[in-house]
C-alpha positions in Angstrom: 14.2 -13.4 13.1 11.8 -15.6 11.1 12.2 -17.8 8.1 11.1 -16.0 5.0 8.4 -17.8 3.1 8.6 -17.0 -0.6 5.3 -17.3 -2.4 5.0 -17.8 -6.1 3.1 -15.1 -8.0 0.7 -17.8 -9.2 -0.2 -18.7 -5.6 -0.9 -15.1 -4.9 -3.2 -14.8 -7.9 -5.0 -17.9 -6.8 -5.4 -16.7 -3.2 -6.7 -13.4 -4.5 -9.2 -15.1 -6.8 -10.4 -17.3 -4.1 -11.1 -14.6 -1.5 -10.9 -11.5 -3.7 -8.3 -10.6 -1.3 -7.6 -7.0 -1.7 -10.9 -6.2 -3.7 -5.1 -2.7 -4.1 8.2 12.8 0.5 8.7 14.6 3.5 12.2 15.8 4.3 12.0 15.0 8.1 10.1 12.8 10.4 7.4 14.2 12.5 6.4 13.6 16.2 2.7 13.9 17.1 0.5 13.1 20.1 -3.0 11.6 20.4 -4.4 15.1 20.0 -3.0 15.1 16.4 -4.3 13.0 13.5 -2.2 11.6 10.7 -2.5 14.7 8.5 -1.5 17.0 11.3 -5.0 18.3 12.1 -6.3 18.0 15.7 -8.5 14.9 16.3 -11.2 14.8 18.9 -10.0 13.6 22.3 -10.6 9.9 22.7 -12.9 8.8 25.5 -11.3 7.0 28.5 -11.3 3.3 28.5 -13.2 1.3 31.1 -10.0 0.5 33.0 -8.7 4.1 32.6 -5.6 3.0 30.7 -3.9 5.2 28.2 -2.2 3.2 25.4 1.1 4.3 23.8 1.0 3.7 20.0 3.9 4.3 17.7 3.4 4.8 13.9 6.1 4.5 11.3 5.0 5.5 7.7 7.5 4.9 5.0 6.7 8.0 2.9 4.1 10.6 2.1 1.6 9.8 -0.6 -2.1 9.4 -0.8 -2.5 5.7 -0.3 -0.3 5.5 2.8 -1.8 8.7 4.1 -5.3 7.3 3.8 -4.1 4.1 5.5 -2.9 6.1 8.4 -6.1 8.2 8.6 -8.2 5.0 8.6 -6.2 3.5 11.4 -6.6 6.6 13.7 -10.3 6.8 12.9 -10.8 3.2 14.1 -9.1 4.0 17.4 -11.3 7.1 17.8 -14.4 5.3 17.0 -13.6 2.6 19.5 -13.4 5.3 22.2 -10.1 4.2 23.7 -7.6 6.7 25.2 -4.2 6.7 23.6 -1.1 8.7 22.9 0.2 8.3 19.3 3.7 9.1 18.0 3.4 9.7 14.3 6.7 9.2 12.4 7.4 9.5 8.6 10.7 8.2 7.2 10.4 10.3 4.0 11.2 7.2 1.9 14.6 6.6 3.5 15.5 3.1 4.7 18.0 4.4 7.1 15.4 6.7 8.6 13.1 3.7 9.0 15.7 1.9 11.0 16.3 4.9 13.3 12.6 5.5 13.9 12.0 1.8 14.5 14.6 1.8 17.2 13.1 4.9 18.8 9.6 3.5 18.9 10.9 0.3 20.5 13.0 2.2 23.0 9.9 4.2 23.9 8.3 1.0 25.0 5.1 1.5 23.1 2.2 -0.8 23.7 1.8 -1.3 19.9 3.5 -0.2 16.7 1.8 0.4 13.4 4.1 0.1 10.4 2.8 1.4 7.0 4.5 -0.2 3.9 6.9 -3.1 3.7 10.3 -1.4 4.4 8.8 0.3 7.5 7.4 -3.0 8.7 10.6 -4.9 8.1 12.6 -2.2 10.0 10.3 -2.5 13.1 10.1 -6.3 13.0 13.9 -6.4 12.9 14.3 -4.7 16.3 11.6 -6.2 18.5 10.0 -9.6 18.9 7.9 -8.7 21.9 6.0 -5.5 21.1 2.9 -6.2 19.0 3.4 -4.9 15.4 0.5 -4.3 13.0 1.4 -3.7 9.4 -0.5 -2.4 6.4 0.0 -1.5 2.8 2.1 -4.7 2.6 1.2 -6.9 -0.3 2.4 -10.2 1.1 3.6 -10.2 4.7 4.8 -13.9 4.5 6.8 -13.4 1.3 8.3 -10.3 2.9 9.5 -12.3 5.9 7.3 -10.6 8.4 5.2 -13.6 9.4 5.4 -17.4 9.2 2.2 -17.5 7.2 -0.5 -15.1 6.4 -3.1 -17.4 7.9 -1.2 -18.0 11.2 1.5 -15.3 11.7 3.2 -17.1 14.6 5.0 -14.2 16.1 4.4 -10.6 17.2 3.4 -9.3 13.7 0.1 -9.2 11.9 -2.0 -6.7 10.1 -3.6 -6.2 6.7 -2.6 -6.8 3.0 -3.1 -4.4 0.1 -2.9 -7.1 -2.5 -4.7 -5.6 -5.5 -6.8 -7.4 -8.2 -4.0 -7.3 -10.8 -5.7 -9.6 -13.3 -8.8 -7.4 -13.1 -6.6 -4.3 -13.7 -5.2 -5.9 -16.8 -8.7 -6.7 -17.9 -9.6 -3.1 -17.4 -6.7 -2.1 -19.5 -7.9 -4.2 -22.4 -11.4 -2.8 -22.0 -10.2 0.8 -22.2 -7.5 0.2 -24.8 -8.7 -2.8 -26.8 -6.0 -2.5 -29.4 -3.1 -2.6 -26.9 -0.2 -4.6 -28.3 2.7 -3.9 -25.9 2.7 -2.7 -22.2 5.5 -1.0 -20.3 5.7 -2.3 -16.7 6.9 0.5 -14.5 8.1 -0.2 -10.9 10.9 0.0 -8.4 13.0 -3.1 -8.6 13.9 -2.8 -4.9 10.3 -3.1 -3.7 9.6 -6.8 -3.3 5.9 -6.4 -3.2 6.0 -4.5 -6.5 8.0 -7.4 -8.1 5.3 -9.8 -6.9 2.5 -7.8 -8.5 4.5 -7.4 -11.7 4.9 -11.1 -11.9 1.1 -11.4 -11.6 0.7 -8.8 -14.3 3.0 -10.7 -16.6 1.0 -13.8 -16.1 -2.2 -12.0 -17.0 -0.6 -10.4 -20.0 0.8 -13.7 -21.2 -2.7 -15.2 -21.0 -4.0 -12.3 -23.0 -1.3 -12.6 -25.6 0.0 -9.1 -25.0 3.7 -8.2 -25.1 5.4 -6.4 -22.2 8.7 -4.9 -21.2 10.1 -4.0 -17.8 11.0 -0.4 -17.0 12.5 -0.2 -13.5 13.8 2.5 -11.3 16.0 2.2 -8.2 15.5 5.8 -7.0 13.1 8.7 -7.7 15.6 10.7 -9.7 15.5 8.0 -12.5 11.7 8.3 -13.0 11.7 11.0 -15.7 14.4 9.3 -17.8 12.8 5.9 -17.5 9.3 7.1 -18.4 10.6 9.1 -21.3 12.3 5.9 -22.7 8.8 4.3 -22.9 7.5 6.9 -25.3 7.1 5.3 -28.8 8.0 1.9 -27.5 4.8 0.8 -25.7 1.1 1.4 -26.2 0.3 1.6 -22.5 1.9 1.7 -19.0 1.0 -0.5 -16.0 2.3 0.4 -12.6 1.4 -1.5 -9.4 1.0 -0.2 -5.8 4.6 0.8 -5.8 5.6 3.4 -3.2 8.3 5.1 -5.2 6.2 5.4 -8.3 3.2 6.5 -6.3 5.2 9.3 -4.6 6.5 10.4 -8.0 3.2 9.9 -10.0 3.0 13.6 -10.9 6.4 13.3 -12.6 5.3 10.1 -14.4 2.0 11.5 -15.8 3.7 14.8 -16.8 5.5 12.7 -19.4 2.9 10.1 -20.2 -0.1 12.4 -20.7 1.9 14.8 -22.8 2.8 11.9 -25.1 -0.7 10.4 -25.1 0.5 7.3 -23.2 -2.2 5.9 -20.9 -1.3 4.6 -17.4 -3.3 1.9 -15.6 -2.5 2.2 -11.9 -2.5 0.0 -8.8 -4.5 2.4 -6.7 -6.8 5.4 -6.7 -4.3 8.0 -5.4 -2.2 7.3 -8.5 -5.2 8.0 -10.7 -5.9 11.2 -8.9 -2.3 12.2 -9.6 -2.9 11.9 -13.4 -3.1 8.2 -14.1 -5.9 7.0 -16.4 -7.7 4.4 -14.3 -7.6 1.6 -11.8 -9.8 -1.1 -10.2 -8.5 -1.3 -6.6 -8.9 -1.2 -2.9 -9.8 1.7 -0.5 -6.7 2.4 1.6 -8.7 4.3 4.2 -10.8 1.1 4.8 -7.6 -0.9 4.9 -6.2 1.3 7.6 -9.5 1.2 9.5 -9.5 -2.6 9.5 -5.9 -2.5 10.9 -7.1 -0.1 13.6 -9.9 -2.5 14.6 -7.2 -5.2 15.0 -5.2 -2.8 17.2 -8.3 -2.3 19.5 -8.7 -6.0 19.9 -5.1 -6.5 20.8 -5.0 -3.6 23.2 -8.4 -3.9 24.9 -9.3 -7.5 24.5 -5.9 -9.2 24.8 -6.2 -10.8 21.3 -3.3 -13.0 20.5 -1.5 -11.4 17.5 0.4 -14.6 16.8 -2.9 -16.2 15.8 -4.5 -13.1 14.2 -4.6 -13.8 10.4 -3.5 -11.1 7.9 -6.7 -9.2 6.9 -7.9 -8.6 3.3 -10.6 -6.3 2.1 -13.5 -8.0 0.4 -14.8 -7.4 -3.1 -17.3 -4.8 -1.9 -14.3 -2.6 -0.9 -12.9 -2.5 -4.5 -13.8 0.4 -6.7 -13.3 1.6 -10.2 -11.5 5.0 -10.4 -11.1 7.0 -13.7 -9.5 10.3 -14.2 -11.9 12.0 -16.6 -9.5 14.9 -17.3 -6.7 12.5 -18.2 -9.1 10.5 -20.4 -10.0 13.8 -22.2 -6.3 14.7 -22.6 -5.6 11.3 -24.1 -8.6 11.3 -26.3 -10.0 8.1 -24.8 -13.7 7.5 -24.3 -14.4 6.1 -20.9 -18.2 6.7 -20.9 -19.0 3.1 -21.2 -17.2 2.0 -18.1 -19.3 0.9 -15.2 -18.6 3.1 -12.1 
């Protein structure tokens, strides 16, 4: 539907340094209404808009893990805080691409006023079936490189939203601060996730600059995670994993192996640290979702032109250091000197 604009990892790193851009299952889909929030709890009833209109909003979330859940929660909170009246259809694809396609077609057929797609595969599925309904995306590292928009500055179509581009270089710097004698790093990610590949390329550039060796350890499905992680033991000093949806969803499996074998993991986002990773310096996904919700309000109530709405990035004040103290103790690593 649009030309895919591939961006080099170096350009991404430059864009992030210039703007400090991003400072980053269920077994069935679930239908909800406006009376139900992203985590299934009842939300307060939204106040009626000035013109009395009730907006229909569809949500397609790729899978269930903390970062994407928080993005969803932030989006709904922004709608509630704006006081608009809406009906929301929450759908979760449980990590299945085929489910993304089916749900995307359903949301379009329902003639929603706006669709919110969380994570790249979900966004691509929705963008592939409508060029008229406004689509906001989030938890997508580079919408332009993913073929969702003509450019991140001027999208040019019916898609915009927010990016979860994380400060990869700063995360590698954090790794060196925590593990100053690191010699070789295992790069763990899903090879099928384009945004993970982009972040890994940025990590490789940072590691090359630091003179640190690295090796790719990729998975194509969640069943491969235990075997791939076990193959790292004894071969690398540390693991780096970006904001990868498959790894994030299977983080408990990852850290069950790494922590037992005293192998620290530097992660792309806080939810992965909470699941047993050692540390990260990353974005707040709730705030990212909230920003996207604010975009939705402008489109629905103010008639904002989505084709001219730039992709949003969280500023540096939204980045935060997260450390799992229990994991640090298990690994025997002193993190007391890190600035929180």
